[in-house]
N, C-alpha and C positions, 0 to 999 in steps of 0.2 A: 504494500500500500504506500502511495506517495501522497504527502500532504504539504501544501505550500502555506507558510506561516507569515503573517504580518502582525506581529504582536503590538498590543496597546502599550504605550509608554516608550516605544523605540522610535528613533528617527524615521520619518517617512522615506521610502526609497526615492532616490533622485534619478531613476531610470527604469527601464522595463525589466525588472528582476524582482524576485521574492527575497525578503530579508533572510529567510531560511527555508529549507526543504527537508522534511523528514521522510526518509526512504527506509522502510523497515526499522531496524534498530539504530540507524545512523541519522545524525542531524548535520546538515551542511549549511553553515552560516556564511552568508555573503560578506564581502569585505565591509567592515564597519569603519566609519570615519569618526573623528572627535567632535561629533555634532550633539549639542544639547537638544534633546527632544522637545522641550518646552518652547525654546526660542527658535529652533530650527537653524541655529547658527553654529559655526565652528568655535570651539572654546579656545581662548588664550592663544599665545604664540609659543609657549613653552612646550617642548616635546614631552616632558614629564607629565604635565597636566593634560596634554592631548592624549598621551598613552593611557592615562587613568580613565578619561572619558570614553575612549575607544573600548577599553576592556569592560567598563560598566555597561556600554551598549551591547557588547557580546553577551554579558550576563543576562540582560533583559531578554534578548532573543532566545538564548538557551533555556531560560526559565519557562518560556511559553511552550517549549517542547518537553518540559519535565526533566531538564538536564541542568547541569551547573559546570563550573570550570573544572571540577575534579573529573568530569566525564570527557573532557577534551582529549583527543588522541593526537591531533595534529593542528598546528597553527602555521600560518604564513604571515610574516610581518613585512610590510613594505614601508620603507623610509624614504622621504624626499631627499635626505642627506645622510649617507651612511655614517658620517661623523657623529650623528645623534644616537648611535647604537648604545653606548654606555648609559646614557640617561633613560632611554627607552627600556633597556634591559633591567635596570634597577627597579622601575615601577612594575614591569612584567613579573619579576621575581616575587614582589610583594603579593601579587594576586595568585600566582600559581604555586608558590611554596614548594612543597615536596611532590605535589601532583604535576610533575613536569611532563608536558606533552612533547612529542617530536615537533621540531620547528625548523623553518627556513626563514632567513632574513635577507632581504635584498634592497638595494637602492632602486627606486622607480619614480617615474613621473606620475604623480597622484592626480585624481580627477578634480581637485580643488587646489588652487594656488596657495590657499591659507593652511591647508592640511599638511602636517609633517609626518603623519603616520596613518596607516590603514592596516587592519588585521582581519583575516578570515580564519575560520576553524572548522574542524570536523569533530563531532562528539559521538560517543557510543552511549545510547540511552535505550536499553531494551524496553520494549513496550510490554505492558501487562497482557499475557496471552488470554486472560479471561475477559478482556475489554472488547 
């Protein structure tokens, strides 16, 4: 079963995509930007604050699928400037702690000139077989 999710409280998609797709026991979360859902604006210019907002957005989307950060098996991190790696990594470590997923981090041109980070992920969230 495939379910496309657009969770309340998460930033509205800025294009023709679903914020998340649940396929069987896996949740595929589209790239999240450091957008405050209430204002629909990019937060701050600090990569640390942007990383924090981006991961909070991931949590909101994952929660709608009955998952959390501990269920994430793979993340892809896209940085506008790879020199921001250490600052991003420090905040990232706060959120993932010992539940470290596999990860790739690359420098990329992001869809907003104000954004310094974008993160997508895949989570394993087994569905209740009795549902």
